[in-house]
Every structure is written in structure tokens, then in C-alpha cells.
N, C-alpha and C positions, 0 to 999 in steps of 0.2 A: 156116616158123616161123623161129625160133632155136633153138639147144640148149638156153638157158635154162626156154624155155617149154616145150619137148619134157619135158623133167626133170621140171620143176611136175608137167606132166601124166599124165606115166607114174608119179613116185612117188606121185598120188592113186589110179591106177587100183590101185597093188599098195597103199596103205591101203584100199582096197575091200575088193581081193582078203583080204588078210590078218585085216582085219573077220569075213570072211564065214569065215573058220576060226578063228573064235576068238581071235581077238588082242584086247588093246585097248591102240588107241596114245596113249602119252601126251604124244610129242614130234616133232616135225616139224624135219631140217637145225639139228638142235643143231649147232652149230661152238663151236668153241676155236679156239687154235693149230695144236696137233696137226692135226686132219682136222675136215670134215662129216659126222654119224651120220646118214642119206638119215628113218630111223625107228627108234622107239625104241615099246617095246612088252610088255606083260605079255602073258604065254600063261600064265594060271593064275598058278602062282610064279615063274613062268622069268620072269626079266627081257632079251629079248630086242633088240639091237643088231642091225638091219636097213640092211642095203647093196642097193641096188637098181640094175641093169641093165639096158639097155634096148639092143639093137638092129635096125635096121628088116629087114633081112637077116643072112642069114649071112655076107654079103660080105664084111666086117671082122672076120671072127670071133663065136666064141659071146659073147654076153654075159660068162660066169663067168670066159674067158679074164682080164678085167678086174679081175678081185678076185686083184691077185696081190700076190705075198708083200711089197711094200712098202703097197701099201695095206693088205693086212690087219693090217700095224703102225703104221701110222697109223691103221686104226679103234678097235687094240686101246687104243692111246694115249689118244685123243679116251674111249674108254671106261671108264678107269680115272680123267679129269680128273673126266667125266661123275657115277661114283659117287660122289669124294670130294664135288664141288659139292652132291651133293643130298644127300648124309650119309646113303645107302643100306647096310646093313648087310654089314658082309664076309662075310658068310656065304648070302649073297644066291647064290642060283643065276642066272646068266647065261651067255649064247646070243650065239651068231654067226649069224647066219641070210642069208639073201641072195636078193633076188625075182631071177629074171630071166627078164627080155620079150624076145622076140624076135619080133616081126613081132605077130602076135595072139595068139601061146602064151605063158601064163601061167606061169611055177612056184615053188613054192619048196623051196630047199636049207637045211634044220635042220639046224643044229652045223656050216655051213659050210667054217667053220674052228676054231681052238681061239686060246686068247688066249696071244700069244711076246711 
């Protein structure tokens, strides 16, 4: 399988995992000039922008290491664009989460980083 196919498969796995955790997925693969946001979901009254990272093994490092400062900045820019485009109120609580998939292990990091 190519990287895009694997990515799509792992994002679907993350989406199912998040749904089981009480998230309501509203967008998948939101793209704008700044970046792509893998998943956007409501968890209660919190709007969460979610990055999904997968590694088949730790040989190439932990998936969380791939969500570096540059990636965080691009996700924040895309999130701001999304909020403006959708007319979401300024007082809406937002959060940036990361779903890490390492082999068959999946974990959720809430508030993985702050808007910068």
C-alpha cells in the first residue's frame, strides 16, 4: 500500500476510536492553503482539531515527534481559517489533539499543543 492509502486507513481508525471516546466528527481532511487538518470534531462544547500520526514501529521515531513546531503552527493557521470560514463564534472553546498510532497501539493526547 502507498502512504496515502495507509494514511486514509489510519485516519478512519482514529475516527472510529474518537467516536467511541464521545467525539462527534464533523470534518475529515479539511484543506486550505496553510495545511490540512486530519479530523475536526466536537467533544461536548469543545471544538477539537485533530492530527493523526502513524508509525508501523518506533524504528523511525514516535509518531508524536512528527507533530513538531512547524506542523503545529500550520495546523493553528488552518484552524483559524476554518473558524472564520464557518463563522464559528470567537468564544468557542477550541483544542488541538493528536491521535498517535504506533503499530497496533492507539492513544489520544488532548491539548497536545496550544494555538501559537
